[in-house]
Backbone as a chain_set.jsonl record, in Angstrom:
{"seq": "MKKVVISERIKNYRREKRITQEEFGELMGVSPQAVSKWERYECYPDITVLPDLADVLSCSVCDFFE", "coords": {"N": [[-17.173, 15.232, 28.924], [-13.701, 15.698, 27.852], [-12.107, 14.199, 25.092], [-8.911, 12.737, 25.182], [-6.31, 13.301, 22.965], [-3.851, 12.738, 22.29], [-2.207, 10.92, 20.972], [-3.059, 11.112, 18.213], [-2.586, 13.722, 17.665], [0.3, 13.689, 18.185], [0.915, 12.098, 15.823], [0.122, 13.896, 13.677], [1.675, 16.321, 14.107], [4.437, 15.285, 14.033], [4.296, 14.392, 11.473], [3.561, 16.781, 10.104], [6.131, 18.276, 10.305], [7.506, 16.535, 8.982], [9.136, 14.435, 9.974], [10.491, 10.92, 10.315], [9.118, 8.144, 12.206], [11.357, 6.938, 13.119], [13.362, 8.699, 13.083], [12.073, 10.519, 14.757], [11.955, 8.962, 17.392], [14.549, 8.831, 17.75], [15.32, 11.449, 18.347], [13.652, 11.698, 20.737], [14.707, 9.764, 22.396], [13.592, 7.23, 22.388], [12.244, 4.113, 21.271], [11.611, 3.477, 17.7], [9.351, 1.866, 17.545], [8.215, 2.389, 19.923], [7.136, 4.894, 19.446], [5.236, 4.535, 17.465], [3.426, 2.679, 18.671], [2.253, 4.885, 20.53], [1.236, 6.378, 18.497], [-0.693, 4.73, 17.517], [-2.54, 4.556, 19.437], [-2.061, 2.61, 21.372], [-0.554, 2.873, 23.776], [0.29, 5.601, 25.871], [2.573, 8.216, 25.935], [5.083, 8.644, 28.652], [4.024, 10.787, 31.354], [6.246, 12.618, 31.89], [7.834, 13.101, 29.824], [6.098, 14.688, 28.397], [6.743, 17.631, 28.288], [9.092, 17.61, 26.642], [8.254, 16.215, 24.2], [6.637, 18.289, 23.354], [8.311, 20.21, 22.787], [10.064, 19.241, 20.797], [8.135, 18.869, 18.774], [7.408, 21.671, 18.514], [5.097, 22.501, 19.787], [2.648, 23.373, 22.459], [2.246, 21.708, 25.445], [-0.385, 21.836, 26.237], [-1.488, 21.646, 23.864], [-1.827, 18.79, 23.221], [-4.058, 18.037, 24.559], [-6.327, 19.275, 23.747]], "CA": [[-15.736, 14.727, 29.137], [-13.289, 15.758, 26.695], [-11.237, 12.924, 24.749], [-7.434, 12.85, 25.035], [-6.044, 12.936, 21.636], [-2.382, 12.849, 22.381], [-1.581, 9.94, 19.875], [-3.556, 11.907, 17.05], [-1.531, 14.89, 17.919], [1.72, 13.187, 17.931], [1.166, 11.85, 14.563], [0.12, 15.061, 13.07], [2.721, 17.162, 14.353], [5.346, 14.81, 13.404], [4.004, 14.446, 9.821], [3.866, 18.491, 9.413], [7.616, 18.528, 10.517], [8.408, 15.593, 8.02], [10.131, 13.459, 10.761], [9.865, 9.666, 10.376], [9.034, 7.52, 13.492], [12.762, 6.534, 13.531], [13.978, 10.059, 13.554], [11.652, 11.0, 15.978], [12.269, 8.256, 18.426], [15.888, 8.984, 18.222], [15.217, 12.813, 19.072], [12.929, 11.502, 21.82], [15.166, 8.595, 23.131], [12.724, 6.12, 22.668], [12.371, 3.345, 20.018], [10.438, 3.728, 16.726], [8.185, 1.084, 18.049], [7.43, 3.302, 20.972], [6.567, 6.29, 18.612], [4.204, 3.747, 16.73], [2.557, 2.586, 19.725], [1.779, 6.082, 20.523], [0.259, 6.821, 17.492], [-1.814, 3.615, 17.189], [-3.275, 4.402, 20.727], [-1.629, 1.187, 22.088], [-0.115, 3.335, 24.944], [0.555, 6.722, 25.869], [3.884, 8.675, 26.472], [4.881, 8.9, 30.101], [3.575, 12.181, 31.538], [7.108, 13.409, 31.963], [8.27, 13.497, 28.367], [5.313, 15.587, 27.577], [7.553, 18.695, 27.775], [10.285, 17.331, 25.632], [7.452, 16.076, 22.923], [6.113, 19.47, 22.811], [9.683, 20.968, 22.478], [10.613, 18.714, 19.454], [7.237, 19.099, 18.22], [7.178, 23.017, 18.379], [3.886, 23.022, 20.27], [2.437, 23.07, 23.789], [1.773, 20.505, 26.072], [-1.925, 21.732, 26.333], [-2.126, 21.098, 22.491], [-2.349, 17.513, 23.254], [-5.406, 17.758, 25.178], [-7.584, 20.044, 23.228]], "C": [[-14.961, 14.938, 27.853], [-12.002, 14.482, 26.307], [-9.786, 13.337, 24.466], [-7.155, 12.28, 23.684], [-4.627, 13.092, 21.391], [-1.895, 12.152, 21.262], [-1.903, 10.679, 18.405], [-2.613, 13.043, 16.612], [-0.123, 14.511, 17.502], [2.047, 13.029, 16.481], [1.148, 12.886, 13.628], [1.047, 15.994, 13.03], [3.905, 16.695, 13.838], [5.466, 14.622, 11.929], [4.044, 15.876, 9.259], [5.142, 18.675, 9.25], [8.174, 17.51, 9.467], [9.343, 14.778, 8.611], [9.522, 12.073, 10.652], [9.785, 9.338, 12.007], [10.335, 7.256, 13.957], [13.233, 7.842, 14.144], [13.356, 10.645, 14.627], [11.979, 10.492, 17.249], [13.687, 8.777, 18.809], [16.079, 10.476, 18.959], [14.511, 12.805, 20.686], [13.311, 10.716, 22.987], [14.423, 7.385, 23.44], [12.866, 5.246, 21.213], [11.473, 3.768, 19.042], [9.089, 3.069, 17.015], [7.306, 1.575, 19.029], [6.43, 4.228, 20.376], [5.306, 5.466, 17.978], [3.222, 3.204, 17.541], [1.72, 3.626, 20.251], [0.767, 6.393, 19.755], [-0.898, 5.948, 17.157], [-2.722, 3.642, 18.34], [-3.51, 3.065, 21.499], [-1.231, 1.566, 23.44], [-0.064, 4.601, 24.68], [2.082, 7.22, 26.38], [3.978, 8.873, 27.757], [4.714, 10.453, 30.172], [5.111, 13.077, 31.453], [7.986, 13.645, 30.902], [7.194, 14.493, 27.813], [6.19, 16.844, 27.003], [8.49, 18.55, 26.827], [9.298, 17.11, 24.023], [7.039, 17.537, 22.44], [7.071, 20.455, 22.199], [10.009, 20.514, 21.108], [9.404, 18.935, 18.446], [6.66, 20.641, 17.681], [5.682, 23.395, 18.423], [3.802, 23.078, 21.8], [1.807, 22.16, 24.14], [0.338, 20.648, 26.116], [-2.32, 21.582, 24.851], [-2.386, 19.728, 22.401], [-3.581, 17.241, 23.773], [-6.488, 18.562, 24.71], [-8.314, 19.149, 22.23]], "O": [[-15.411, 14.458, 26.813], [-11.2, 14.013, 27.115], [-9.512, 14.182, 23.613], [-7.546, 11.191, 23.264], [-4.232, 13.56, 20.324], [-1.126, 12.768, 20.523], [-1.013, 10.779, 17.56], [-2.055, 13.216, 15.529], [0.467, 15.028, 16.554], [3.017, 13.532, 15.914], [2.026, 12.915, 12.765], [1.294, 16.539, 11.954], [4.564, 17.496, 13.174], [6.515, 14.683, 11.288], [4.483, 16.131, 8.138], [5.521, 19.19, 8.198], [9.336, 17.682, 9.101], [10.311, 14.375, 7.966], [8.315, 11.903, 10.827], [10.255, 10.064, 12.882], [10.529, 7.323, 15.171], [13.445, 8.06, 15.337], [14.029, 11.277, 15.441], [12.265, 11.249, 18.176], [13.978, 9.103, 19.96], [16.815, 10.656, 19.929], [14.742, 13.621, 21.578], [12.786, 10.723, 24.1], [14.542, 6.679, 24.441], [13.491, 5.663, 20.237], [10.513, 4.438, 19.422], [7.986, 3.568, 16.795], [6.095, 1.376, 19.119], [5.242, 4.34, 20.679], [4.24, 6.059, 18.139], [2.071, 3.249, 17.105], [0.529, 3.382, 20.447], [-0.377, 6.645, 20.133], [-1.916, 6.363, 16.602], [-3.663, 2.848, 18.344], [-4.514, 2.575, 22.016], [-1.472, 0.759, 24.338], [-0.285, 4.996, 23.535], [2.674, 6.539, 27.217], [2.949, 9.327, 28.258], [5.127, 11.239, 29.318], [5.068, 14.197, 30.944], [8.923, 14.422, 31.087], [7.456, 15.093, 26.77], [6.376, 17.112, 25.816], [8.692, 19.533, 26.115], [9.57, 17.694, 22.974], [7.117, 17.874, 21.259], [6.793, 21.301, 21.35], [10.231, 21.374, 20.255], [9.706, 19.184, 17.279], [5.819, 20.838, 16.804], [5.075, 24.149, 17.664], [4.831, 22.844, 22.434], [0.896, 21.665, 23.476], [-0.293, 19.594, 26.037], [-3.514, 21.389, 24.619], [-3.17, 19.371, 21.522], [-4.172, 16.213, 23.441], [-7.568, 18.512, 25.299], [-9.343, 19.545, 21.684]]}, "num_chains": 1, "name": "protein.A"}
């Protein structure tokens, strides 16, 4: 079974784009605390925002699951 690596991918893509958690939260319409929780494996973003995440991070939704 494949491990879901959404948290790791969000953090890596965000850092590659040199976007702070606060800036990323603004782009996504969530708080910086929510972004922090995503990146620390405390919770996952809602499935309905995955296309927006991929758009902001310039990747594919599938990239979060590889």
